C-alpha positions as a LaTeX table, in Angstrom:
\begin{tabular}{lrrr}
\hline
Residue & $x$ (\AA) & $y$ (\AA) & $z$ (\AA) \\
\hline
Met1 & 69.19 & 144.90 & 80.79 \\
Asn2 & 72.85 & 145.63 & 80.10 \\
Val3 & 75.10 & 142.91 & 78.68 \\
Leu4 & 78.84 & 143.11 & 78.12 \\
Ser5 & 79.94 & 141.02 & 75.13 \\
Val6 & 83.63 & 140.13 & 74.94 \\
Thr7 & 84.74 & 139.01 & 71.49 \\
Pro8 & 87.98 & 138.76 & 69.49 \\
Glu9 & 86.31 & 139.99 & 66.31 \\
Ile10 & 83.15 & 141.71 & 65.14 \\
Phe11 & 81.67 & 142.48 & 61.73 \\
Pro12 & 82.07 & 144.88 & 59.98 \\
Leu13 & 85.33 & 145.96 & 61.68 \\
Val14 & 87.25 & 142.68 & 61.70 \\
Lys15 & 86.28 & 139.24 & 60.47 \\
Thr16 & 87.98 & 135.88 & 59.94 \\
Gly17 & 84.88 & 133.69 & 60.17 \\
Gly18 & 81.32 & 133.31 & 61.34 \\
Leu19 & 82.05 & 134.41 & 64.91 \\
Ala20 & 82.41 & 138.00 & 63.68 \\
Asp21 & 79.02 & 137.86 & 61.96 \\
Val22 & 77.37 & 136.63 & 65.16 \\
Ala23 & 79.16 & 139.15 & 67.38 \\
Gly24 & 78.06 & 141.95 & 65.05 \\
Ala25 & 74.47 & 140.93 & 64.36 \\
Leu26 & 73.32 & 139.58 & 67.73 \\
Pro27 & 73.67 & 142.92 & 69.62 \\
Leu28 & 71.48 & 144.64 & 67.04 \\
Ala29 & 68.82 & 141.95 & 67.37 \\
Leu30 & 68.98 & 142.12 & 71.16 \\
Lys31 & 68.61 & 145.89 & 71.10 \\
Ala32 & 65.18 & 145.48 & 69.55 \\
Lys33 & 64.24 & 143.33 & 72.56 \\
Gly34 & 65.35 & 145.80 & 75.20 \\
Val35 & 68.85 & 144.45 & 75.81 \\
Ala36 & 71.69 & 146.96 & 75.54 \\
Val37 & 74.92 & 145.25 & 74.49 \\
Arg38 & 78.37 & 146.81 & 74.71 \\
Ser39 & 81.02 & 144.80 & 72.86 \\
Leu40 & 84.63 & 144.74 & 74.03 \\
Leu41 & 87.16 & 143.81 & 71.35 \\
Pro42 & 90.90 & 144.21 & 70.70 \\
Gly43 & 92.21 & 147.32 & 69.00 \\
Tyr44 & 93.82 & 145.67 & 65.98 \\
Pro45 & 95.09 & 148.15 & 63.36 \\
Val46 & 92.09 & 147.48 & 61.12 \\
Val47 & 89.78 & 148.25 & 64.06 \\
Met48 & 91.56 & 151.41 & 65.15 \\
Gln49 & 91.63 & 152.70 & 61.58 \\
Gly50 & 87.88 & 152.18 & 61.27 \\
Leu51 & 86.97 & 154.16 & 64.35 \\
Gly52 & 85.83 & 157.76 & 64.35 \\
Arg53 & 85.57 & 159.79 & 67.51 \\
Lys54 & 86.52 & 157.78 & 70.57 \\
Lys55 & 86.68 & 158.42 & 74.30 \\
Ala56 & 89.00 & 156.71 & 76.78 \\
Val57 & 86.93 & 155.31 & 79.65 \\
Leu58 & 89.56 & 153.10 & 81.27 \\
Ala59 & 93.36 & 153.31 & 81.37 \\
Tyr60 & 96.11 & 150.86 & 82.36 \\
Lys61 & 99.66 & 151.86 & 83.20 \\
Asp62 & 100.76 & 148.28 & 82.62 \\
Leu63 & 98.49 & 145.68 & 81.05 \\
Phe64 & 100.58 & 142.61 & 80.33 \\
Gly65 & 103.67 & 144.60 & 79.46 \\
Gly66 & 102.58 & 148.01 & 78.28 \\
Lys67 & 100.19 & 150.93 & 78.53 \\
Ala68 & 96.63 & 150.35 & 77.41 \\
Ala69 & 93.30 & 152.11 & 77.26 \\
Val70 & 89.69 & 151.17 & 76.64 \\
His71 & 87.84 & 153.55 & 74.33 \\
Ala72 & 84.07 & 153.92 & 74.04 \\
Val73 & 82.88 & 154.38 & 70.48 \\
Val74 & 79.81 & 153.79 & 68.32 \\
Ala75 & 80.40 & 152.23 & 64.90 \\
Gly76 & 77.91 & 150.66 & 62.52 \\
Gly77 & 75.18 & 150.98 & 65.11 \\
Leu78 & 77.27 & 148.96 & 67.59 \\
Asp79 & 78.17 & 150.23 & 71.07 \\
Leu80 & 81.84 & 149.31 & 71.32 \\
Leu81 & 84.59 & 149.26 & 73.91 \\
Val82 & 87.91 & 148.94 & 72.11 \\
Leu83 & 91.04 & 147.83 & 73.97 \\
Glu84 & 93.92 & 149.85 & 72.56 \\
Ala85 & 97.16 & 148.10 & 73.55 \\
Pro86 & 99.77 & 148.72 & 70.83 \\
His87 & 102.30 & 146.33 & 72.37 \\
Leu88 & 99.77 & 143.51 & 71.94 \\
Phe89 & 97.62 & 144.34 & 68.94 \\
Asp90 & 99.38 & 146.87 & 66.68 \\
Arg91 & 100.93 & 144.33 & 64.31 \\
Val92 & 101.02 & 143.58 & 60.59 \\
Gly93 & 99.05 & 140.42 & 59.89 \\
Gly94 & 95.75 & 138.95 & 61.01 \\
Pro95 & 94.10 & 139.00 & 64.43 \\
Tyr96 & 95.82 & 135.79 & 65.50 \\
Gly97 & 98.98 & 135.51 & 63.44 \\
Asp98 & 101.39 & 136.99 & 60.94 \\
Ala99 & 100.97 & 137.33 & 57.20 \\
Ala100 & 102.49 & 133.88 & 56.70 \\
Gly101 & 99.78 & 132.29 & 58.81 \\
His102 & 101.89 & 131.58 & 61.90 \\
Asp103 & 100.18 & 132.20 & 65.24 \\
Trp104 & 101.63 & 134.97 & 67.36 \\
Pro105 & 103.64 & 133.23 & 70.14 \\
Asp106 & 102.18 & 135.56 & 72.75 \\
Asn107 & 98.53 & 134.99 & 71.88 \\
Trp108 & 98.02 & 133.84 & 75.45 \\
Arg109 & 99.14 & 137.27 & 76.67 \\
Arg110 & 97.10 & 139.17 & 74.07 \\
Phe111 & 93.82 & 137.49 & 74.90 \\
Ala112 & 94.50 & 137.31 & 78.61 \\
Ala113 & 94.71 & 141.09 & 78.39 \\
Leu114 & 91.38 & 141.28 & 76.58 \\
Ser115 & 89.85 & 139.02 & 79.22 \\
Arg116 & 91.41 & 140.95 & 82.10 \\
Ala117 & 89.86 & 144.13 & 80.76 \\
Gly118 & 86.52 & 142.37 & 80.35 \\
Ala119 & 86.54 & 141.20 & 83.96 \\
Asp120 & 87.53 & 144.66 & 85.19 \\
Ile121 & 84.64 & 146.23 & 83.27 \\
Ala122 & 82.30 & 143.58 & 84.67 \\
Ala123 & 83.45 & 144.65 & 88.14 \\
Gly124 & 82.62 & 148.30 & 87.48 \\
Ala125 & 85.94 & 149.73 & 86.27 \\
Val126 & 84.17 & 151.95 & 83.70 \\
Ala127 & 82.44 & 154.77 & 85.54 \\
Gly128 & 78.67 & 154.67 & 85.25 \\
Tyr129 & 78.56 & 151.24 & 83.65 \\
Ala130 & 77.59 & 148.04 & 85.44 \\
Pro131 & 76.68 & 145.13 & 83.15 \\
Asp132 & 73.96 & 142.79 & 84.38 \\
Ala133 & 75.63 & 139.86 & 82.59 \\
Val134 & 78.77 & 139.07 & 80.63 \\
His135 & 78.75 & 137.08 & 77.38 \\
Ala136 & 82.12 & 135.75 & 76.18 \\
His137 & 82.81 & 134.29 & 72.74 \\
Asp138 & 85.25 & 131.40 & 72.15 \\
Trp139 & 88.65 & 130.77 & 73.73 \\
Gln140 & 90.00 & 134.24 & 73.05 \\
Ala141 & 87.46 & 135.76 & 75.46 \\
Ala142 & 86.94 & 132.76 & 77.73 \\
Met143 & 89.43 & 133.83 & 80.39 \\
Thr144 & 87.14 & 136.80 & 81.11 \\
Leu145 & 85.00 & 134.40 & 83.08 \\
Ala146 & 87.98 & 132.97 & 84.98 \\
Tyr147 & 89.13 & 136.46 & 85.97 \\
Met148 & 85.58 & 137.22 & 87.08 \\
Arg149 & 85.36 & 134.00 & 89.08 \\
Tyr150 & 88.56 & 134.65 & 91.00 \\
Gly151 & 88.11 & 138.41 & 91.21 \\
Arg152 & 85.62 & 141.11 & 92.09 \\
Ala153 & 82.93 & 140.14 & 89.56 \\
Ala154 & 82.21 & 136.59 & 90.73 \\
Ala155 & 78.57 & 137.49 & 91.42 \\
Val156 & 77.93 & 138.79 & 87.89 \\
Pro157 & 76.10 & 136.21 & 85.72 \\
Ser158 & 78.13 & 134.96 & 82.79 \\
Leu159 & 77.85 & 132.72 & 79.78 \\
Ile160 & 80.20 & 131.55 & 77.08 \\
Thr161 & 79.28 & 130.75 & 73.50 \\
Val162 & 81.34 & 128.02 & 71.86 \\
His163 & 81.52 & 128.73 & 68.15 \\
Asn164 & 83.98 & 125.88 & 67.49 \\
Leu165 & 85.23 & 123.55 & 70.22 \\
Ala166 & 88.24 & 122.56 & 68.10 \\
Phe167 & 89.92 & 125.88 & 68.92 \\
Gln168 & 90.70 & 125.85 & 72.63 \\
Gly169 & 93.60 & 128.17 & 73.44 \\
Arg170 & 95.92 & 125.64 & 75.09 \\
Phe171 & 99.22 & 126.91 & 76.48 \\
Ala172 & 102.13 & 125.69 & 78.58 \\
Ala173 & 101.87 & 125.72 & 82.38 \\
Ser174 & 104.78 & 128.15 & 82.46 \\
Ile175 & 102.48 & 131.06 & 81.54 \\
Phe176 & 100.32 & 130.67 & 84.63 \\
Gly177 & 102.50 & 132.83 & 86.85 \\
Asp178 & 102.05 & 135.77 & 84.48 \\
Leu179 & 98.26 & 135.55 & 84.28 \\
Gly180 & 97.69 & 137.29 & 87.59 \\
Leu181 & 95.39 & 134.62 & 88.96 \\
Pro182 & 95.56 & 133.14 & 92.48 \\
Glu183 & 97.47 & 129.87 & 92.88 \\
Ala184 & 94.18 & 128.09 & 93.58 \\
Ala185 & 93.16 & 128.68 & 89.95 \\
Met186 & 95.82 & 126.26 & 88.69 \\
Ala187 & 93.63 & 123.28 & 89.50 \\
Leu188 & 91.41 & 120.75 & 87.74 \\
Asp189 & 88.32 & 122.83 & 88.49 \\
Gly190 & 90.09 & 126.00 & 87.40 \\
Val191 & 92.32 & 126.79 & 84.43 \\
Glu192 & 94.55 & 123.70 & 84.47 \\
Tyr193 & 94.12 & 121.47 & 81.43 \\
Tyr194 & 96.21 & 118.35 & 80.81 \\
Gly195 & 99.12 & 119.84 & 82.73 \\
Gly196 & 98.95 & 123.22 & 80.98 \\
Val197 & 96.57 & 126.16 & 80.87 \\
Gly198 & 93.36 & 125.90 & 78.85 \\
Phe199 & 91.62 & 129.19 & 78.09 \\
Leu200 & 88.42 & 127.66 & 76.71 \\
Lys201 & 88.41 & 125.02 & 79.41 \\
Ala202 & 88.70 & 127.75 & 82.05 \\
Gly203 & 85.72 & 129.56 & 80.55 \\
Leu204 & 83.61 & 126.41 & 80.39 \\
Gln205 & 84.43 & 125.76 & 84.03 \\
Ala206 & 83.66 & 129.28 & 85.23 \\
Ala207 & 80.62 & 130.22 & 83.11 \\
Trp208 & 77.19 & 130.21 & 84.67 \\
Ala209 & 75.87 & 128.88 & 81.37 \\
Ile210 & 77.32 & 127.47 & 78.15 \\
Thr211 & 75.80 & 127.90 & 74.72 \\
Thr212 & 76.69 & 126.46 & 71.36 \\
Val213 & 75.45 & 127.71 & 68.03 \\
Ser214 & 73.05 & 124.87 & 67.26 \\
Pro215 & 71.06 & 122.29 & 69.25 \\
Thr216 & 72.62 & 119.30 & 67.49 \\
Tyr217 & 76.17 & 120.54 & 68.11 \\
Ala218 & 75.31 & 121.00 & 71.79 \\
Gln219 & 74.60 & 117.27 & 71.97 \\
Glu220 & 77.49 & 116.25 & 69.69 \\
Ile221 & 80.12 & 117.88 & 71.91 \\
Arg222 & 79.02 & 115.68 & 74.79 \\
Thr223 & 80.49 & 112.70 & 72.94 \\
Pro224 & 84.17 & 111.70 & 72.57 \\
Ala225 & 83.88 & 111.97 & 68.78 \\
Phe226 & 83.08 & 115.70 & 68.88 \\
Gly227 & 84.09 & 116.72 & 72.42 \\
Met228 & 87.74 & 117.37 & 71.55 \\
Gly229 & 88.85 & 116.19 & 74.98 \\
Leu230 & 86.34 & 118.40 & 76.79 \\
Asp231 & 83.31 & 116.12 & 76.64 \\
Gly232 & 83.81 & 115.04 & 80.27 \\
Leu233 & 83.63 & 118.61 & 81.54 \\
Ile234 & 80.76 & 119.46 & 79.20 \\
Asn235 & 78.75 & 116.50 & 80.47 \\
Leu236 & 79.34 & 117.65 & 84.03 \\
Arg237 & 77.89 & 121.02 & 82.96 \\
Ala238 & 75.06 & 119.47 & 80.90 \\
Ala239 & 72.35 & 121.14 & 82.99 \\
Asp240 & 73.77 & 124.52 & 81.99 \\
Leu241 & 74.28 & 123.70 & 78.29 \\
Tyr242 & 72.06 & 125.24 & 75.61 \\
Gly243 & 72.04 & 125.09 & 71.82 \\
Ile244 & 70.81 & 128.25 & 70.06 \\
Val245 & 71.09 & 128.29 & 66.30 \\
Asn246 & 72.61 & 131.35 & 64.65 \\
Gly247 & 70.68 & 133.78 & 62.51 \\
Ile248 & 72.01 & 136.02 & 59.77 \\
Asp249 & 71.81 & 139.70 & 58.94 \\
Val250 & 68.90 & 139.57 & 56.50 \\
Glu251 & 69.48 & 143.15 & 55.39 \\
Leu252 & 73.12 & 142.60 & 54.52 \\
Trp253 & 72.30 & 139.25 & 52.91 \\
Asn254 & 69.31 & 140.19 & 50.78 \\
Pro255 & 69.16 & 139.15 & 47.10 \\
Ala256 & 66.58 & 141.84 & 46.42 \\
Ser257 & 69.02 & 144.65 & 47.26 \\
Asp258 & 72.53 & 143.13 & 47.27 \\
Arg259 & 74.89 & 145.55 & 45.49 \\
His260 & 77.39 & 142.74 & 44.87 \\
Leu261 & 75.04 & 140.98 & 42.45 \\
Ala262 & 74.89 & 141.47 & 38.71 \\
Ala263 & 71.10 & 141.34 & 39.05 \\
Thr264 & 68.90 & 141.49 & 42.13 \\
Tyr265 & 65.91 & 139.18 & 42.47 \\
Ser266 & 63.36 & 137.61 & 44.81 \\
Ala267 & 61.65 & 134.25 & 45.18 \\
Lys268 & 59.14 & 135.45 & 42.58 \\
Thr269 & 61.80 & 136.50 & 40.07 \\
Leu270 & 64.25 & 133.60 & 40.20 \\
Lys271 & 64.88 & 133.81 & 36.46 \\
Ala272 & 66.86 & 136.99 & 37.11 \\
Arg273 & 69.51 & 134.79 & 38.75 \\
Ala274 & 70.66 & 133.91 & 35.21 \\
Lys275 & 72.68 & 137.14 & 35.01 \\
Asn276 & 74.49 & 136.28 & 38.22 \\
Arg277 & 75.12 & 132.77 & 36.97 \\
Ala278 & 76.70 & 134.18 & 33.81 \\
Ala279 & 78.85 & 136.50 & 35.92 \\
Val280 & 80.09 & 133.58 & 38.03 \\
Glu281 & 80.84 & 131.54 & 34.92 \\
Gly282 & 82.85 & 134.44 & 33.52 \\
Arg283 & 84.76 & 135.01 & 36.77 \\
Phe284 & 85.76 & 131.32 & 37.05 \\
Gly285 & 86.23 & 130.66 & 33.34 \\
Leu286 & 83.47 & 128.04 & 33.21 \\
Glu287 & 81.58 & 126.75 & 30.21 \\
Arg288 & 77.89 & 127.50 & 29.99 \\
Asp289 & 75.45 & 124.61 & 29.89 \\
Ala290 & 72.13 & 123.51 & 31.36 \\
Gly291 & 73.61 & 121.38 & 34.14 \\
Pro292 & 73.87 & 122.58 & 37.75 \\
Leu293 & 76.63 & 124.96 & 38.80 \\
Leu294 & 77.90 & 123.97 & 42.25 \\
Cys295 & 80.00 & 126.20 & 44.47 \\
Val296 & 82.12 & 126.09 & 47.60 \\
Val297 & 82.78 & 129.14 & 49.77 \\
Ser298 & 84.87 & 127.91 & 52.66 \\
Arg299 & 88.08 & 127.60 & 54.56 \\
Leu300 & 89.92 & 124.82 & 52.75 \\
Thr301 & 90.54 & 122.51 & 55.70 \\
Trp302 & 90.04 & 118.98 & 56.93 \\
Gln303 & 87.24 & 120.09 & 59.26 \\
Lys304 & 85.32 & 121.50 & 56.31 \\
Gly305 & 85.64 & 118.16 & 54.48 \\
Ile306 & 87.30 & 119.73 & 51.45 \\
Asp307 & 89.57 & 116.69 & 51.06 \\
Thr308 & 86.43 & 114.58 & 50.64 \\
Leu309 & 85.30 & 116.83 & 47.81 \\
Val310 & 88.75 & 116.76 & 46.22 \\
Ser311 & 88.68 & 112.96 & 46.22 \\
Ile312 & 85.57 & 112.86 & 43.99 \\
Val313 & 85.97 & 115.99 & 41.89 \\
Asp314 & 86.51 & 113.97 & 38.69 \\
Gln315 & 83.25 & 112.08 & 39.30 \\
Val316 & 81.44 & 115.35 & 40.02 \\
Val317 & 82.38 & 116.56 & 36.56 \\
Ala318 & 81.44 & 113.21 & 35.04 \\
Ala319 & 78.02 & 113.46 & 36.70 \\
Gly320 & 77.30 & 116.60 & 34.68 \\
Ala321 & 77.96 & 119.29 & 37.28 \\
Arg322 & 80.37 & 122.20 & 37.24 \\
Leu323 & 82.21 & 123.52 & 40.30 \\
Ala324 & 83.40 & 126.98 & 41.42 \\
Val325 & 85.52 & 127.19 & 44.58 \\
Leu326 & 86.40 & 130.25 & 46.64 \\
Gly327 & 88.55 & 129.83 & 49.72 \\
Ser328 & 91.96 & 129.42 & 51.29 \\
Gly329 & 93.56 & 127.21 & 53.88 \\
Asp330 & 95.62 & 124.05 & 53.70 \\
Ala331 & 98.27 & 124.40 & 51.00 \\
Gly332 & 97.79 & 120.82 & 49.85 \\
Leu333 & 94.07 & 121.31 & 49.35 \\
Glu334 & 94.61 & 124.62 & 47.58 \\
Gly335 & 97.01 & 122.87 & 45.22 \\
Ala336 & 94.66 & 119.95 & 44.64 \\
Leu337 & 91.81 & 122.28 & 43.70 \\
Leu338 & 93.98 & 124.32 & 41.37 \\
Ala339 & 95.13 & 121.07 & 39.76 \\
Ala340 & 91.50 & 119.99 & 39.35 \\
Ala341 & 90.73 & 123.33 & 37.70 \\
Ala342 & 93.63 & 122.82 & 35.28 \\
Arg343 & 92.56 & 119.24 & 34.61 \\
His344 & 88.94 & 120.18 & 33.96 \\
Arg345 & 89.17 & 123.57 & 32.27 \\
Gly346 & 85.74 & 125.06 & 31.79 \\
Arg347 & 84.21 & 122.63 & 34.29 \\
Val348 & 86.06 & 123.45 & 37.52 \\
Gly349 & 87.29 & 126.88 & 38.60 \\
Ala350 & 89.09 & 127.96 & 41.77 \\
Val351 & 89.93 & 131.32 & 43.34 \\
Ile352 & 92.32 & 131.03 & 46.27 \\
Gly353 & 91.71 & 133.68 & 48.90 \\
Tyr354 & 88.65 & 135.38 & 50.31 \\
Asp355 & 86.50 & 137.94 & 48.54 \\
Glu356 & 83.34 & 139.08 & 50.32 \\
Ala357 & 81.77 & 140.52 & 47.16 \\
Leu358 & 82.49 & 137.38 & 45.15 \\
Ser359 & 80.98 & 135.21 & 47.88 \\
His360 & 77.71 & 137.15 & 47.54 \\
Leu361 & 77.77 & 136.79 & 43.75 \\
Met362 & 78.33 & 133.03 & 44.02 \\
Gln363 & 75.34 & 132.65 & 46.33 \\
Gly364 & 73.30 & 134.71 & 43.90 \\
Gly365 & 74.36 & 132.85 & 40.75 \\
Cys366 & 75.24 & 129.25 & 41.58 \\
Asp367 & 72.59 & 126.56 & 41.73 \\
Ala368 & 73.82 & 124.77 & 44.84 \\
Ile369 & 76.45 & 125.24 & 47.53 \\
Val370 & 78.43 & 122.24 & 48.77 \\
Ile371 & 79.24 & 122.05 & 52.51 \\
Pro372 & 80.85 & 118.67 & 53.27 \\
Ser373 & 82.00 & 119.47 & 56.83 \\
Arg374 & 83.05 & 116.68 & 59.18 \\
Phe375 & 81.62 & 118.77 & 61.99 \\
Glu376 & 79.93 & 122.16 & 61.87 \\
Pro377 & 78.81 & 123.95 & 65.06 \\
Cys378 & 76.25 & 125.98 & 63.12 \\
Gly379 & 77.43 & 127.20 & 59.76 \\
Leu380 & 76.26 & 130.41 & 58.15 \\
Thr381 & 77.04 & 129.56 & 54.55 \\
Gln382 & 74.06 & 127.25 & 54.21 \\
Leu383 & 71.82 & 129.99 & 55.66 \\
Tyr384 & 73.08 & 132.42 & 53.04 \\
Gly385 & 72.37 & 129.72 & 50.46 \\
Leu386 & 68.77 & 129.38 & 51.63 \\
Arg387 & 68.33 & 133.14 & 51.52 \\
Tyr388 & 69.67 & 133.35 & 47.95 \\
Gly389 & 68.05 & 130.27 & 46.43 \\
Cys390 & 71.48 & 128.60 & 46.19 \\
Val391 & 70.36 & 125.18 & 47.34 \\
Pro392 & 72.52 & 123.81 & 50.19 \\
Met393 & 74.13 & 120.37 & 49.92 \\
Val394 & 75.21 & 119.65 & 53.49 \\
Ala395 & 76.78 & 116.96 & 55.61 \\
Arg396 & 74.32 & 115.71 & 58.22 \\
Thr397 & 76.03 & 117.19 & 61.29 \\
Gly398 & 75.67 & 120.03 & 63.78 \\
Gly399 & 73.84 & 123.12 & 62.61 \\
Leu400 & 73.77 & 121.85 & 59.04 \\
Ala401 & 71.44 & 119.05 & 60.12 \\
Asp402 & 69.33 & 121.50 & 62.13 \\
Thr403 & 68.74 & 124.01 & 59.35 \\
Ile404 & 68.31 & 122.01 & 56.12 \\
Ile405 & 65.36 & 119.75 & 55.24 \\
Asp406 & 66.52 & 116.95 & 52.95 \\
Ala407 & 64.87 & 116.69 & 49.55 \\
Asn408 & 63.78 & 113.10 & 49.98 \\
Glu409 & 60.72 & 111.87 & 48.13 \\
Ala410 & 58.30 & 112.64 & 50.97 \\
Ala411 & 59.69 & 116.13 & 51.63 \\
Val412 & 59.61 & 117.00 & 47.93 \\
Ala413 & 56.02 & 115.74 & 47.60 \\
Ala414 & 55.01 & 117.82 & 50.64 \\
Gly415 & 56.79 & 120.87 & 49.27 \\
Val416 & 58.96 & 121.36 & 52.37 \\
Ala417 & 62.41 & 120.33 & 51.11 \\
Thr418 & 65.11 & 123.01 & 51.27 \\
Gly419 & 68.31 & 121.14 & 50.37 \\
Phe420 & 70.22 & 117.87 & 50.28 \\
Gln421 & 71.84 & 116.05 & 53.19 \\
Phe422 & 74.49 & 113.35 & 53.10 \\
Val423 & 76.62 & 111.39 & 55.55 \\
Pro424 & 79.76 & 113.30 & 56.63 \\
Asp425 & 83.25 & 112.11 & 55.74 \\
Ser426 & 82.09 & 109.89 & 52.87 \\
Gly427 & 83.03 & 110.50 & 49.27 \\
Asp428 & 80.43 & 108.00 & 48.08 \\
Ala429 & 77.66 & 109.77 & 50.05 \\
Leu430 & 78.73 & 113.17 & 48.73 \\
Leu431 & 78.82 & 111.88 & 45.14 \\
His432 & 75.35 & 110.37 & 45.58 \\
Ala433 & 74.13 & 113.79 & 46.77 \\
Val434 & 75.67 & 115.42 & 43.68 \\
Arg435 & 73.80 & 112.97 & 41.46 \\
Arg436 & 70.56 & 113.70 & 43.33 \\
Val437 & 71.13 & 117.42 & 42.71 \\
Val438 & 71.75 & 116.81 & 39.01 \\
Glu439 & 68.49 & 114.84 & 38.77 \\
Ala440 & 66.45 & 117.39 & 40.72 \\
His441 & 67.92 & 120.30 & 38.78 \\
Ala442 & 66.73 & 118.67 & 35.54 \\
Glu443 & 63.14 & 119.02 & 36.84 \\
Pro444 & 62.51 & 122.80 & 36.81 \\
Lys445 & 59.34 & 122.68 & 38.92 \\
Ile446 & 60.96 & 120.55 & 41.62 \\
Trp447 & 64.09 & 122.69 & 41.66 \\
Ala448 & 62.14 & 125.95 & 41.85 \\
Ser449 & 60.09 & 124.51 & 44.73 \\
Ile450 & 63.24 & 123.67 & 46.70 \\
Gln451 & 64.67 & 127.12 & 46.05 \\
Ser452 & 61.45 & 128.92 & 46.98 \\
Gln453 & 60.92 & 126.92 & 50.14 \\
Gly454 & 64.43 & 127.75 & 51.32 \\
Met455 & 63.92 & 131.43 & 50.60 \\
Lys456 & 60.78 & 131.42 & 52.79 \\
Ala457 & 62.72 & 130.35 & 55.88 \\
Asp458 & 62.97 & 132.83 & 58.75 \\
Leu459 & 66.74 & 133.24 & 58.97 \\
Ser460 & 66.75 & 136.43 & 60.99 \\
Trp461 & 68.12 & 136.73 & 64.50 \\
Asp462 & 64.67 & 137.40 & 65.95 \\
Arg463 & 63.88 & 133.95 & 67.37 \\
Ser464 & 67.45 & 133.24 & 68.44 \\
Ala465 & 67.77 & 136.64 & 70.11 \\
Ala466 & 64.59 & 135.89 & 72.06 \\
Lys467 & 66.21 & 132.69 & 73.34 \\
Tyr468 & 69.30 & 134.60 & 74.47 \\
Val469 & 67.08 & 137.12 & 76.29 \\
Glu470 & 65.32 & 134.25 & 78.04 \\
Leu471 & 68.68 & 132.78 & 79.07 \\
Tyr472 & 70.01 & 136.13 & 80.35 \\
Arg473 & 66.87 & 136.52 & 82.46 \\
Arg474 & 67.25 & 133.01 & 83.81 \\
Leu475 & 70.80 & 133.79 & 84.89 \\
Leu476 & 69.74 & 137.07 & 86.45 \\
Ser477 & 67.07 & 135.27 & 88.45 \\
Arg478 & 69.77 & 132.95 & 89.80 \\
Arg479 & 71.78 & 135.97 & 90.90 \\
Val480 & 68.83 & 137.52 & 92.64 \\
Ser481 & 67.97 & 134.26 & 94.43 \\
Gln482 & 71.50 & 133.83 & 95.82 \\
Pro483 & 71.92 & 134.86 & 99.47 \\
\hline
\end{tabular}
């Protein structure tokens, strides 16, 4: 089976969040199950610089305003198709905006081009390659399915994975004439969305199947509270909606061999984590004591519930815990965390920015990781925490609820607890969870049991990849059965 994956980012070439991890790890897991995935992604400077030998397999004289080419290349074990379009992607900044954090005003054009290329490849534009199915990721790739629907690849099975429904790719109606779609597409059952053009909405409408990255999130987005204005459409497509929880790259995230750690360890050698703990304390300027060291590795945004944490940070310190924060995002939240670090020197530390190596060290040295998200489609950070014995403290929502077993009295007695859950968007609930962690951490046998149980969890992509294979086959059977 051949599957074309269309994605705006992929690890290890370009990453801004968990989508890249999924787009990079899932093809490798599928390969072991007989599915050959080719991943189409934009040729950002960081991507082009990371490529070795490449071969042009498709050329455009004019793709949304300039020459473009699709190159076939293998990198990191991944079979890639890279869309080189300098007029769209050769820019200083991130994948979606400039260095100051402002979105590129022509993002609609940039990702329409990616999607146009995806649909052309689905229709056989690359000689000798005919994908059996197309798998698009998030709004940046969603228009692939619209171009397929209204073009020559309408009969090719397709699915879209929603990594975060909050990001939808909404643009003014004035862009429609430049998209190259038939007039009929500017309709309620097409790409039209509240009077404008909705990229994600178009993909949800056109896809043969819709997946989210956890079963609970798949149900949450059917409600007005989590549906972000799309719950009506999603409920209409409920029969084609699936929730498949993410896995992680268990080789990359492996405490027994992680080169970013001060000391490697396993579930049987948890005492070796002490060296990593000391390294974290040194990096964040924290005092050393016997109480739990909590950490946050996150985008500092409202969605991630960081304002909830900020509101109780003084009480967290008073409860006997210390806190190390790594992340960037909202300027107000960054400032509030830096102020907390200044107010509680030796008890709270903050590093603004993102540092992959430091994130590994924090998982390997901190006692617990705090994830107070208001909504979380899946979350990977808590999975890394399980893998590293950094006990997750999670809001009871989305994939966080699906992957963590709360350390209530019964679960602890049965030896199955893997973390601590609390009600989202509640400072009181989060503070109660902190106090529960402090109490459990003071009982070495209980704490070691929670750590060990989490480290036993199967966090690989194996089971999830099997579910994707089953879904691909289901879609292929629908294609075969059509007259």
